[in-house]
C-alpha positions as semicolon CSV with decimal commas, in nm:
position;residue;x (nm);y (nm);z (nm)
1;M;-11,112;-3,388;-0,150
2;I;-11,202;-3,092;0,085
3;D;-10,988;-2,789;0,114
4;I;-10,993;-2,665;0,454
5;G;-10,852;-2,283;0,566
6;S;-10,947;-2,022;0,791
7;S;-11,256;-1,795;0,757
8;T;-11,044;-1,571;0,545
9;G;-11,037;-1,857;0,261
10;H;-10,700;-1,984;0,360
11;K;-10,645;-2,358;0,303
12;I;-10,510;-2,559;0,593
13;G;-10,355;-2,895;0,538
14;I;-10,357;-3,145;0,780
15;L;-10,195;-3,442;0,853
16;L;-10,382;-3,700;1,009
17;V;-10,206;-3,943;1,255
18;F;-10,422;-4,253;1,281
19;T;-10,509;-4,404;1,606
20;T;-10,723;-4,731;1,714
21;L;-11,016;-4,447;1,679
22;A;-10,936;-4,321;1,338
23;I;-11,176;-4,363;1,031
24;G;-11,053;-4,472;0,721
25;S;-11,136;-4,162;0,543
26;A;-10,940;-3,920;0,755
27;A;-10,635;-4,079;0,590
28;G;-10,666;-3,807;0,340
29;L;-10,503;-3,508;0,538
30;N;-10,202;-3,330;0,320
31;W;-10,011;-3,034;0,334
32;Q;-10,079;-2,790;0,020
33;T;-9,876;-2,495;0,130
34;P;-9,583;-2,549;0,189
35;D;-9,582;-2,890;0,047
36;S;-9,405;-3,212;0,166
37;T;-9,102;-3,126;-0,071
38;T;-9,039;-2,769;0,064
39;D;-8,738;-2,695;0,261
40;Y;-8,782;-2,289;0,300
41;I;-9,094;-2,084;0,386
42;S;-9,075;-1,707;0,439
43;G;-9,176;-1,492;0,730
44;N;-9,546;-1,463;0,620
45;Q;-9,629;-1,795;0,479
46;I;-10,004;-1,921;0,460
47;L;-10,065;-2,229;0,550
48;N;-10,324;-2,491;0,378
49;V;-10,415;-2,837;0,407
50;S;-10,656;-3,075;0,241
51;Y;-10,873;-3,341;0,353
52;E;-11,107;-3,612;0,164
53;N;-11,383;-3,568;0,416
54;D;-11,562;-3,314;0,576
55;I;-11,396;-3,177;0,900
56;S;-11,534;-2,983;1,137
57;E;-11,199;-2,801;1,255
58;V;-10,838;-2,781;1,171
59;E;-10,563;-2,622;1,401
60;F;-10,196;-2,548;1,311
61;Y;-9,897;-2,555;1,565
62;Y;-9,515;-2,508;1,541
63;N;-9,246;-2,634;1,755
64;E;-8,858;-2,494;1,783
65;G;-8,785;-2,756;2,040
66;D;-8,947;-2,607;2,313
67;G;-9,297;-2,767;2,280
68;W;-9,602;-2,727;2,065
69;V;-9,744;-2,372;2,035
70;S;-10,072;-2,283;1,844
71;I;-10,070;-2,052;1,542
72;D;-10,325;-1,930;1,285
73;A;-10,287;-2,021;0,943
74;A;-10,145;-1,676;0,816
75;F;-9,834;-1,770;1,005
76;D;-9,686;-1,422;1,031
77;D;-9,587;-1,408;1,369
78;N;-9,279;-1,156;1,345
79;N;-9,185;-1,253;1,716
80;I;-9,068;-1,607;1,588
81;G;-8,839;-1,457;1,321
82;S;-8,622;-1,722;1,117
83;V;-8,576;-2,063;1,273
84;E;-8,397;-2,352;1,120
85;D;-8,547;-2,663;1,141
86;I;-8,899;-2,584;1,311
87;E;-9,178;-2,811;1,281
88;L;-9,529;-2,743;1,169
89;K;-9,834;-2,976;1,288
90;A;-10,180;-2,960;1,126
91;N;-10,448;-3,126;1,333
92;A;-10,808;-3,218;1,172
93;T;-11,114;-3,300;1,374
94;E;-11,376;-3,518;1,198
95;S;-11,676;-3,611;1,430
96;D;-11,469;-3,772;1,718
97;N;-11,173;-3,835;1,544
98;I;-10,840;-3,635;1,531
99;S;-10,621;-3,651;1,228
100;T;-10,234;-3,517;1,237
101;N;-9,982;-3,420;0,986
102;T;-9,627;-3,274;1,056
103;L;-9,341;-3,092;0,842
104;T;-8,972;-2,988;0,929
105;L;-8,839;-2,719;0,745
106;T;-8,655;-2,380;0,794
107;R;-8,846;-2,032;0,827
108;D;-8,676;-1,742;0,651
109;A;-8,822;-1,435;0,750
110;G;-8,563;-1,194;0,629
111;G;-8,347;-1,132;0,337
112;P;-7,984;-1,177;0,253
113;D;-7,788;-1,092;0,585
114;S;-7,422;-1,054;0,515
115;F;-7,259;-0,838;0,223
116;S;-6,918;-0,838;0,157
117;L;-6,716;-0,605;-0,103
118;D;-6,435;-0,864;-0,120
119;S;-6,223;-0,647;-0,361
120;P;-6,113;-0,368;-0,399
121;G;-6,087;-0,268;-0,027
122;E;-6,113;0,086;0,101
123;F;-5,849;0,178;-0,168
124;S;-5,772;0,029;-0,521
125;N;-5,431;0,069;-0,675
126;N;-5,510;0,016;-0,992
127;E;-5,745;0,210;-1,229
128;D;-5,866;-0,103;-1,427
129;T;-6,026;-0,294;-1,133
130;T;-6,256;-0,578;-1,073
131;V;-6,524;-0,512;-0,836
132;E;-6,589;-0,852;-0,639
133;V;-6,890;-0,880;-0,399
134;S;-7,023;-1,193;-0,210
135;V;-7,354;-1,213;-0,036
136;S;-7,481;-1,479;0,232
137;D;-7,812;-1,586;0,350
138;Q;-7,825;-1,793;0,658
139;Y;-8,146;-1,976;0,617
140;S;-8,234;-2,008;0,255
141;G;-7,940;-1,886;0,049
142;V;-7,907;-1,626;-0,217
143;E;-8,090;-1,673;-0,522
144;N;-7,979;-1,340;-0,718
145;I;-7,729;-1,039;-0,679
146;S;-7,705;-0,700;-0,868
147;I;-7,397;-0,469;-0,864
148;V;-7,425;-0,074;-0,953
149;V;-7,126;0,116;-0,951
150;E;-7,137;0,509;-0,946
151;N;-6,867;0,776;-0,930
152;E;-6,916;1,092;-0,728
153;N;-7,112;1,274;-0,926
154;N;-7,361;0,959;-0,956
155;D;-7,279;0,861;-1,288
156;E;-7,277;0,481;-1,345
157;E;-6,944;0,340;-1,412
158;G;-7,097;-0,024;-1,462
159;S;-7,359;-0,264;-1,356
160;T;-7,415;-0,644;-1,366
161;E;-7,625;-0,935;-1,238
162;C;-7,560;-1,266;-1,108
163;D;-7,773;-1,553;-1,022
164;S;-7,542;-1,688;-0,735
165;D;-7,371;-1,567;-0,397
166;E;-7,082;-1,428;-0,581
167;C;-7,037;-1,164;-0,838
168;D;-6,780;-0,965;-1,032
169;L;-6,752;-0,631;-1,223
170;D;-6,472;-0,521;-1,453
171;L;-6,444;-0,164;-1,469
172;D;-6,173;0,030;-1,671
173;N;-6,023;0,383;-1,665
174;L;-6,106;0,484;-1,296
175;D;-5,983;0,798;-1,186
176;E;-5,659;0,861;-0,953
177;G;-5,809;1,015;-0,624
178;E;-6,162;0,944;-0,720
179;E;-6,420;0,792;-0,460
180;Y;-6,664;0,508;-0,621
181;S;-6,987;0,366;-0,456
182;V;-7,092;0,019;-0,503
183;E;-7,469;-0,064;-0,419
184;I;-7,520;-0,455;-0,385
185;S;-7,903;-0,604;-0,371
186;A;-7,983;-0,957;-0,345
187;Y;-8,266;-1,171;-0,323
188;D;-8,264;-1,501;-0,113
189;R;-8,457;-1,824;-0,221
190;V;-8,782;-1,767;-0,056
191;G;-8,816;-1,393;-0,219
192;N;-8,674;-1,185;0,074
193;S;-8,446;-0,888;-0,052
194;N;-8,175;-0,658;0,097
195;S;-7,919;-0,422;-0,012
196;D;-7,604;-0,260;0,105
197;I;-7,352;0,031;-0,006
198;F;-6,990;0,011;-0,035
199;S;-6,733;0,259;-0,157
200;F;-6,346;0,248;-0,243
201;T;-6,105;0,526;-0,372
202;V;-5,872;0,472;-0,653
203;D;-5,515;0,517;-0,520
204;T;-5,229;0,380;-0,801
205;E;-4,913;0,473;-0,644
206;Y;-4,763;0,594;-0,329
207;D;-4,653;0,980;-0,362
208;G;-4,539;1,064;-0,015
209;D;-4,153;1,030;0,104
210;S;-4,023;0,749;-0,024
211;N;-3,703;0,765;0,194
212;P;-3,717;0,939;0,546
213;S;-3,408;0,994;0,706
214;F;-3,396;0,821;1,075
215;G;-3,147;0,766;1,328
216;V;-3,090;0,581;1,634
217;E;-3,054;0,735;1,993
218;D;-2,719;0,802;2,119
219;E;-2,572;0,668;1,773
220;S;-2,237;0,783;1,715
221;N;-2,058;0,661;1,359
222;G;-2,291;0,377;1,350
223;I;-2,235;0,265;1,695
224;V;-2,481;0,247;1,984
225;Y;-2,405;0,173;2,353
226;F;-2,718;-0,053;2,378
227;N;-2,770;-0,026;2,767
228;Q;-3,143;0,023;2,770
229;D;-3,439;0,082;2,506
230;K;-3,336;0,273;2,235
231;D;-3,565;0,528;2,044
232;L;-3,552;0,511;1,635
233;T;-3,652;0,883;1,556
234;V;-3,807;0,895;1,182
235;D;-3,807;1,276;1,020
236;F;-4,090;1,204;0,774
237;G;-4,184;1,396;0,476
238;S;-4,491;1,488;0,284
239;A;-4,767;1,203;0,339
240;D;-4,931;0,996;0,050
241;S;-5,213;1,246;-0,076
242;V;-5,479;0,992;-0,133
243;S;-5,446;0,736;0,187
244;D;-5,296;0,688;0,484
245;T;-4,952;0,547;0,513
246;G;-4,832;0,279;0,733
247;V;-4,456;0,280;0,836
248;E;-4,295;-0,020;0,985
249;C;-3,928;0,008;1,131
250;Y;-3,706;-0,276;1,049
251;V;-3,414;-0,380;1,255
252;G;-3,195;-0,684;1,131
253;G;-3,468;-0,808;0,911
254;E;-3,735;-0,806;1,213
255;G;-4,039;-0,551;1,221
256;V;-3,969;-0,380;1,559
257;D;-4,224;-0,115;1,594
258;S;-4,461;0,087;1,342
259;F;-4,666;0,409;1,314
260;T;-4,907;0,573;1,081
261;V;-4,859;0,890;0,884
262;E;-5,263;1,013;0,774
263;T;-5,315;1,185;0,456
264;G;-5,231;1,557;0,504
265;E;-4,987;1,507;0,784
266;G;-4,600;1,475;0,765
267;D;-4,319;1,700;0,783
268;Q;-4,260;1,591;1,156
269;E;-4,096;1,309;1,350
270;Y;-4,238;0,978;1,460
271;T;-4,078;0,728;1,675
272;C;-4,019;0,349;1,672
273;E;-3,881;0,170;2,003
274;I;-3,615;-0,045;1,961
275;D;-3,637;-0,306;2,250
276;L;-3,319;-0,408;2,469
277;R;-3,408;-0,783;2,468
278;S;-3,126;-1,051;2,444
279;S;-3,364;-1,264;2,236
280;E;-3,353;-1,031;1,963
281;D;-3,163;-1,091;1,662
282;Y;-2,975;-0,717;1,681
283;Y;-2,884;-0,806;2,049
284;D;-2,507;-0,725;2,063
285;T;-2,451;-0,721;1,692
286;S;-2,477;-0,505;1,367
287;A;-2,774;-0,483;1,247
288;E;-2,914;-0,353;0,892
289;I;-3,211;-0,072;1,000
290;Y;-3,435;0,060;0,700
291;L;-3,835;0,152;0,685
292;Q;-4,117;-0,040;0,515
293;L;-4,377;0,208;0,360
294;E;-4,728;0,095;0,217
295;D;-5,045;0,299;0,174
296;Q;-5,377;0,168;0,239
297;A;-5,414;0,098;-0,123
298;G;-5,111;-0,121;-0,096
299;N;-4,853;0,106;-0,270
300;T;-4,514;0,042;-0,112
301;A;-4,165;0,200;-0,102
302;E;-3,862;0,101;0,103
303;S;-3,616;0,341;0,259
304;D;-3,226;0,298;0,219
305;S;-3,090;0,106;0,475
306;E;-2,829;0,203;0,750
307;T;-2,623;-0,049;0,931
308;V;-2,597;0,000;1,321
309;S;-2,388;-0,183;1,597
310;F;-2,587;-0,225;1,895
311;D;-2,303;-0,280;2,128
312;V;-2,406;-0,446;2,440
313;N;-2,108;-0,605;2,602
314;P;-1,739;-0,488;2,624
315;P;-1,469;-0,627;2,425
316;V;-1,281;-0,959;2,515
317;V;-0,910;-1,032;2,497
318;S;-0,812;-1,410;2,474
319;G;-0,523;-1,625;2,415
320;L;-0,245;-1,402;2,548
321;E;0,081;-1,583;2,539
322;L;0,433;-1,540;2,443
323;S;0,525;-1,608;2,107
324;S;0,855;-1,769;2,243
325;S;0,924;-2,020;2,475
326;A;1,216;-1,883;2,604
327;E;1,294;-1,827;2,954
328;L;1,458;-1,509;2,939
329;Y;1,459;-1,190;2,698
330;N;1,694;-0,906;2,649
331;S;1,496;-0,699;2,413
332;N;1,183;-0,646;2,225
333;F;0,977;-0,968;2,215
334;D;0,642;-1,084;2,069
335;I;0,310;-1,167;2,172
336;E;0,000;-1,321;2,039
337;F;-0,357;-1,282;2,141
338;S;-0,684;-1,203;1,992
339;A;-0,939;-0,935;2,049
340;F;-1,293;-0,949;1,984
341;D;-1,616;-0,740;2,009
342;S;-1,935;-0,917;1,890
343;A;-2,118;-0,578;1,768
344;S;-1,842;-0,329;1,702
345;D;-1,480;-0,375;1,583
346;V;-1,213;-0,348;1,825
347;E;-1,058;0,038;1,812
348;E;-0,785;0,041;2,020
349;V;-0,537;-0,232;2,216
350;E;-0,298;-0,102;2,472
351;Y;-0,058;-0,298;2,708
352;Y;0,146;-0,187;3,018
353;F;0,380;-0,361;3,299
354;D;0,340;-0,465;3,633
355;S;0,107;-0,203;3,765
356;S;-0,207;-0,063;3,612
357;T;-0,227;0,285;3,439
358;S;-0,520;0,500;3,341
359;Y;-0,726;0,381;3,028
360;G;-0,563;0,520;2,735
361;E;-0,218;0,561;2,886
362;G;-0,075;0,244;2,807
363;S;0,146;0,157;2,484
364;S;-0,060;0,133;2,174
365;L;-0,056;-0,205;1,963
366;D;-0,170;-0,157;1,584
367;Y;-0,420;-0,420;1,614
368;S;-0,568;-0,642;1,315
369;S;-0,752;-0,931;1,313
370;D;-0,535;-1,092;1,011
371;T;-0,184;-1,031;1,249
372;D;-0,086;-1,314;1,415
373;S;0,179;-1,142;1,682
374;Y;0,276;-0,812;1,795
375;E;0,634;-0,672;1,925
376;V;0,629;-0,556;2,259
377;D;0,868;-0,259;2,342
378;T;1,092;-0,326;2,640
379;S;1,272;0,001;2,626
380;G;1,365;0,141;2,997
381;L;1,257;-0,224;3,127
382;D;1,466;-0,336;3,439
383;A;1,620;-0,704;3,466
384;D;1,371;-0,871;3,678
385;D;1,057;-1,069;3,657
386;H;0,764;-0,883;3,505
387;T;0,387;-0,924;3,431
388;L;0,265;-0,780;3,097
389;Y;-0,117;-0,657;3,109
390;V;-0,332;-0,620;2,747
391;R;-0,653;-0,489;2,737
392;A;-0,892;-0,355;2,442
393;K;-1,143;-0,087;2,381
394;D;-1,438;-0,115;2,113
395;E;-1,587;0,140;1,888
396;A;-1,837;0,197;2,180
397;G;-1,566;0,362;2,415
398;R;-1,580;0,052;2,663
399;W;-1,259;-0,136;2,774
400;S;-1,194;-0,492;2,867
401;S;-1,062;-0,659;3,125
402;P;-0,706;-0,688;3,123
403;K;-0,525;-1,049;3,031
404;T;-0,175;-1,101;3,172
405;V;0,137;-1,291;3,105
406;E;0,471;-1,345;3,307
407;F;0,807;-1,291;3,176
408;S;1,186;-1,286;3,257
409;F;1,393;-0,984;3,140
410;D;1,771;-0,911;3,160
411;P;1,882;-0,627;2,900
412;G;2,236;-0,739;2,943
413;A;2,201;-1,091;2,872
414;V;2,419;-1,205;2,557
415;P;2,243;-1,451;2,298
416;E;2,469;-1,731;2,188
417;I;2,443;-1,887;1,848
418;S;2,630;-2,119;1,627
419;L;2,693;-2,101;1,217
420;E;2,686;-2,414;0,994
421;I;2,843;-2,308;0,676
422;P;2,980;-2,522;0,372
423;E;3,373;-2,565;0,299
424;N;3,342;-2,474;-0,044
425;V;3,094;-2,279;-0,274
426;L;3,114;-2,331;-0,661
427;V;2,965;-2,080;-0,911
428;T;2,987;-2,039;-1,290
429;A;3,083;-1,718;-1,411
430;G;2,832;-1,477;-1,494
431;Q;2,561;-1,688;-1,332
432;Q;2,370;-1,694;-0,981
433;G;2,457;-1,929;-0,708
434;N;2,412;-1,937;-0,332
435;V;2,522;-2,030;0,027
436;E;2,327;-2,190;0,278
437;V;2,412;-2,090;0,637
438;V;2,245;-2,249;0,925
439;V;2,189;-2,012;1,226
440;E;2,100;-2,217;1,563
441;N;2,051;-2,042;1,893
442;T;2,248;-2,220;2,130
443;G;2,164;-2,050;2,433
444;N;1,834;-2,019;2,658
445;L;1,783;-1,630;2,548
446;Y;1,534;-1,530;2,295
447;V;1,696;-1,376;2,022
448;S;1,470;-1,114;1,861
449;S;1,676;-1,044;1,569
450;I;2,023;-1,145;1,401
451;E;2,163;-0,974;1,086
452;L;2,369;-1,200;0,849
453;T;2,603;-1,085;0,618
454;G;2,789;-1,263;0,327
455;S;3,054;-1,098;0,097
456;A;3,345;-1,162;-0,116
457;E;3,535;-0,850;-0,246
458;G;3,468;-0,739;-0,573
459;V;3,182;-1,019;-0,633
460;F;2,902;-1,010;-0,432
461;S;2,731;-0,861;-0,095
462;D;2,414;-1,001;0,062
463;S;2,253;-1,016;0,379
464;Q;1,952;-1,172;0,553
465;S;1,773;-1,048;0,866
466;I;1,662;-1,349;1,107
467;S;1,420;-1,297;1,373
468;R;1,259;-1,442;1,650
469;L;1,501;-1,749;1,711
470;E;1,397;-1,960;1,997
471;P;1,621;-2,122;2,231
472;G;1,746;-2,475;2,029
473;E;1,570;-2,342;1,714
474;S;1,767;-2,322;1,390
475;V;1,689;-2,153;1,048
476;T;1,864;-2,185;0,715
477;A;1,940;-1,832;0,569
478;V;2,025;-1,832;0,188
479;L;2,263;-1,564;0,076
480;E;2,269;-1,501;-0,301
481;I;2,581;-1,508;-0,521
482;D;2,543;-1,311;-0,828
483;T;2,876;-1,330;-1,064
484;E;2,992;-1,164;-1,340
485;E;3,222;-1,299;-1,599
486;A;3,497;-1,110;-1,484
487;N;3,463;-1,279;-1,148
488;I;3,651;-1,584;-1,296
489;G;3,880;-1,724;-1,015
490;E;3,915;-1,829;-0,639
491;H;3,754;-1,580;-0,372
492;T;3,677;-1,590;0,028
493;I;3,355;-1,549;0,135
494;H;3,333;-1,359;0,472
495;I;3,029;-1,452;0,676
496;S;2,950;-1,246;0,985
497;T;2,671;-1,197;1,221
498;D;2,589;-0,857;1,430
499;S;2,481;-0,967;1,767
500;P;2,641;-1,163;1,895
501;S;2,955;-1,096;1,637
502;L;3,030;-1,412;1,495
503;T;3,265;-1,451;1,173
504;E;3,349;-1,729;0,912
505;R;3,507;-1,801;0,583
506;I;3,398;-2,001;0,284
507;N;3,626;-2,065;-0,001
508;L;3,426;-1,940;-0,340
509;L;3,542;-2,071;-0,684
510;V;3,392;-1,911;-0,990
511;E;3,469;-2,142;-1,258
512;A;3,478;-2,029;-1,630
513;N;3,134;-2,070;-1,844
514;Q;3,166;-2,260;-2,200
515;D;3,207;-1,932;-2,365
516;Q;3,524;-1,841;-2,145
517;R;3,666;-2,197;-2,195
518;N;3,643;-2,178;-2,567
519;Q;3,812;-1,855;-2,558
520;I;4,089;-1,992;-2,313
521;D;4,111;-2,304;-2,540
522;S;4,154;-2,035;-2,841
523;D;4,415;-1,845;-2,669
524;L;4,641;-2,126;-2,530
525;S;4,637;-2,284;-2,858
526;N;4,789;-1,936;-3,030
527;Y;5,023;-1,921;-2,747
528;E;5,151;-2,317;-2,808
529;N;5,192;-2,220;-3,149
530;M;5,399;-1,912;-3,060
531;L;5,590;-2,118;-2,809
532;Q;5,701;-2,367;-3,088
533;E;5,809;-2,091;-3,306
534;I;6,027;-1,905;-3,047
535;E;6,148;-2,224;-2,896
536;T;6,302;-2,297;-3,270
537;N;6,480;-1,993;-3,275
538;V;6,611;-1,971;-2,938
539;T;6,734;-2,326;-2,956
540;S;6,906;-2,245;-3,262
541;L;7,062;-1,937;-3,167
542;K;7,187;-2,085;-2,841
543;Q;7,414;-2,297;-3,029
544;K;7,600;-1,994;-3,164
545;V;7,634;-1,778;-2,869
546;S;7,828;-1,757;-2,555
547;E;7,731;-1,915;-2,215
548;N;7,612;-1,568;-2,085
549;K;7,399;-1,495;-2,382
550;K;7,261;-1,868;-2,344
551;Q;7,149;-1,784;-1,988
552;R;6,996;-1,455;-2,115
553;L;6,782;-1,641;-2,351
554;E;6,675;-1,929;-2,118
555;S;6,579;-1,702;-1,834
556;N;6,334;-1,504;-2,040
557;F;6,222;-1,758;-2,269
558;S;6,144;-2,035;-1,987
559;V;5,910;-1,776;-1,808
560;F;5,697;-1,789;-2,125
561;K;5,738;-2,108;-2,190
562;Q;5,654;-2,235;-1,832
563;K;5,313;-2,023;-1,813
564;V;5,191;-2,200;-2,142
565;E;5,290;-2,555;-2,013
566;N;5,107;-2,478;-1,672
567;A;4,813;-2,335;-1,838
568;Q;4,791;-2,649;-2,053
569;T;4,829;-2,860;-1,760
570;A;4,533;-2,661;-1,586
571;V;4,286;-2,691;-1,887
572;D;4,385;-3,058;-1,888
573;N;4,252;-3,079;-1,514
574;G;3,952;-2,879;-1,608
575;D;4,099;-2,574;-1,383
576;Y;3,998;-2,308;-1,652
577;Y;4,003;-2,050;-1,385
578;E;4,352;-2,131;-1,318
579;A;4,465;-2,133;-1,676
580;E;4,288;-1,797;-1,699
581;E;4,499;-1,660;-1,405
582;I;4,827;-1,780;-1,560
583;L;4,760;-1,654;-1,914
584;K;4,733;-1,289;-1,741
585;G;5,032;-1,092;-1,865
586;I;5,149;-1,368;-2,057
587;D;5,149;-1,156;-2,388
588;Q;5,429;-0,938;-2,198
589;D;5,617;-1,255;-2,101
590;Y;5,611;-1,318;-2,498
591;A;5,731;-1,012;-2,592
592;T;6,004;-1,018;-2,330
593;A;6,128;-1,326;-2,453
594;E;6,098;-1,252;-2,822
595;S;6,284;-0,912;-2,758
596;T;6,564;-1,095;-2,571
597;Y;6,575;-1,352;-2,877
598;E;6,609;-1,033;-3,091
599;A;6,877;-0,847;-2,902
600;V;7,094;-1,148;-2,865
601;Q;7,055;-1,233;-3,209
602;K;7,138;-0,874;-3,303
603;E;7,452;-0,907;-3,064
604;Y;7,598;-1,206;-3,212
605;K;7,535;-1,090;-3,575
606;N;7,749;-0,750;-3,475
607;N;8,008;-0,980;-3,326
608;Q;8,028;-1,164;-3,637
609;F;8,067;-0,840;-3,830
610;W;8,342;-0,717;-3,586
611;M;8,502;-1,029;-3,629
612;F;8,518;-0,998;-4,010
613;I;8,667;-0,658;-3,986
614;F;8,907;-0,742;-3,775
615;L;9,017;-1,036;-3,994
616;G;8,973;-0,809;-4,285
617;I;9,195;-0,515;-4,191
618;G;9,413;-0,728;-4,046
619;G;9,476;-0,921;-4,362
620;V;9,486;-0,578;-4,529
621;V;9,783;-0,485;-4,296
622;V;9,970;-0,798;-4,333
623;L;9,883;-0,875;-4,696
624;G;9,877;-0,558;-4,858
625;A;9,604;-0,419;-5,112
626;G;9,596;-0,719;-5,302
627;A;9,429;-0,890;-5,012
628;I;9,121;-0,702;-5,083
629;G;9,038;-0,886;-5,370
630;G;8,979;-1,171;-5,101
631;L;8,672;-0,984;-4,961
632;T;8,324;-1,088;-5,117
633;Y;8,102;-0,799;-5,169
634;T;7,709;-0,878;-5,200
635;D;7,413;-0,704;-5,249
636;E;7,259;-0,777;-4,928
637;V;7,487;-0,586;-4,750
638;D;7,497;-0,230;-4,809
639;F;7,834;-0,159;-4,692
640;D;8,147;-0,006;-4,863
641;I;8,453;-0,166;-4,706
642;R;8,673;0,037;-4,922
643;E;8,564;0,340;-4,734
644;Y;8,671;0,196;-4,440
645;I;8,994;0,110;-4,552
646;Q;9,012;0,458;-4,687
647;N;8,970;0,569;-4,329
648;L;9,220;0,350;-4,190
649;Q;9,510;0,470;-4,417
650;E;9,407;0,821;-4,305
651;I;9,474;0,724;-3,943
652;E;9,801;0,613;-3,762
653;I;9,752;0,221;-3,689
654;D;9,977;0,064;-3,444
655;T;9,997;-0,289;-3,533
656;S;10,221;-0,395;-3,245
657;S;9,932;-0,506;-3,069
658;V;9,562;-0,665;-3,141
659;E;9,418;-0,429;-2,835
660;K;9,554;-0,086;-3,013
661;F;9,449;-0,221;-3,345
662;T;9,121;-0,274;-3,262
663;D;9,052;0,013;-3,075
664;K;9,158;0,196;-3,376
665;I;8,893;0,003;-3,602
666;K;8,616;0,078;-3,330
667;R;8,718;0,456;-3,312
668;S;8,681;0,472;-3,684
669;M;8,351;0,281;-3,694
670;E;8,203;0,571;-3,472
671;G;7,898;0,757;-3,616
672;K;7,855;0,466;-3,898
673;D;7,515;0,288;-3,961
674;T;7,586;-0,112;-3,914
675;S;7,216;-0,223;-3,906
676;D;7,274;-0,410;-4,280
677;A;7,563;-0,579;-4,099
678;E;7,306;-0,845;-3,967
679;D;7,297;-1,010;-4,300
680;F;7,668;-0,989;-4,368
681;E;7,816;-1,290;-4,482
682;W;8,177;-1,360;-4,475
683;D;8,328;-1,643;-4,697
684;G;8,691;-1,566;-4,549
685;F;8,987;-1,469;-4,799
686;N;8,977;-1,521;-5,153
687;N;9,324;-1,478;-5,300
688;K;9,220;-1,380;-5,635
């Protein structure tokens, strides 16, 4: 094999292309540098070929796609530069024959062309950070990377090498606020080299104003009349000491504008603009406003938020109607409506009649979205057909268009109602009951209010207010009856209304409770025993006395007896309340009957005594002292008849008439105690 190169000793490899004139020995033309397996060459590549026979001449060419261009074996033409898919051709001449051989490869005339400090960026928010770099070479690729990191004093913080196009270096305990340089060197696959230097600063925290104050243009009590773009003014304090701070203004969760506070600045006002666009989420509604702060190292802070209503449209009154379907009103009545503002609250609602008034000069309503109806004051309103106007004002100070409703009014109209009541009400003593009264509006007038009252003297009093009664409508009012045990018996409930004035009566029966029944049964049993005892005595005495005394006994005794019998009949019928009423004062009746019995009995015994005296004295007079032996003296009577006889002897006795004799006897008894005579018994005269 023959090596053929230039006169300077370069080898030139020639690829032979055989033709019909080719000599068989010319088939030995081959590339030496680069060889047929090479994909890349550098910018100063030496071209060499080999040939088996002697050749007189070798020529080299390249083709970038525009045709073959002659080159020398050194192939260091800097005008060509780096070329992808370049063709090289070698032509070898032997006698009259030309052999050709070609290669297709990439010419890389420069070193790595792209260096990147992937991490950190210009600032690092971590004192223990990792330097991440990447290098690229467009033509042959990166073979090797080296990294060196130095501080501001050029002291090395760390270094490393990597056999790839990416490389990492871990660093520890970096100083806050310190700037570090990163030198990156790299070689491509054909030996070209290049380098670059980056830097980063350590900034591990945001130390600027983390909660700037702000306010929206024309804001008042959290409300903005949003009729044009508004400025959000931010009063920013001190800036971050290491890196610039980006501030983004958020309205309704949407970033609307931003500004930057450079290191060393601060203590001044900045502005974000809030655009008036109906497509924005904060348009005509309430929105939360806050600031998001972030320094260049990625340290963040968020301000306090403030809710602002961006009020675009005035409020709206809707659904205005009369609460009643009545055709006529004679006093205050209720209306129903709703007032709404999409951004701010409804601050005021007012109404007026028939003709417009200045804003704020109508009659105010205490509006609340939770209230169903509102009362309209009709004071001073004439009898006529009228129009009611209602309008609302929002917190931005704008009034809605008024809504109207028509109605008829007559202050002299009288309502018509009816009362439906029960005939009787039964309640147990000491317990609660009730009476239901159905009140119906029987006229065509709306009844705004009725006061219904029910009472029974000494028992209870209750009232119920009935309001908003439509024509033909009825309501049931329940009056509570709270009784005591002393209320047992029959009563009358008086039911009345004030407007219009109606009265009704109901029978109320307060029946005895179980304890009272037991007591009445016990009392009645005692009275029956007392009746039986006194009845026996009276019956016996009636057989001994005169007709006059019989009538006295019977009249007083019969009252007590009749009450006992009537009370028993009431109990047998279950009407304990009647029995309780009958037994009231019965003790006095018994006492009267008993005292009458005792008086008649005493009179009877006194009469017996006087009869004895009469007969005895008469016997003494007629028969003499011997007849005295006919008198029987018992210890039961503390009475010395001898004393009386002695007294009779001392007086003149006219025996010519019984009357005179009796009179004498009576006068002789004056001043004497005859109470023991009740037990005196006379056995008649004994002739002993």
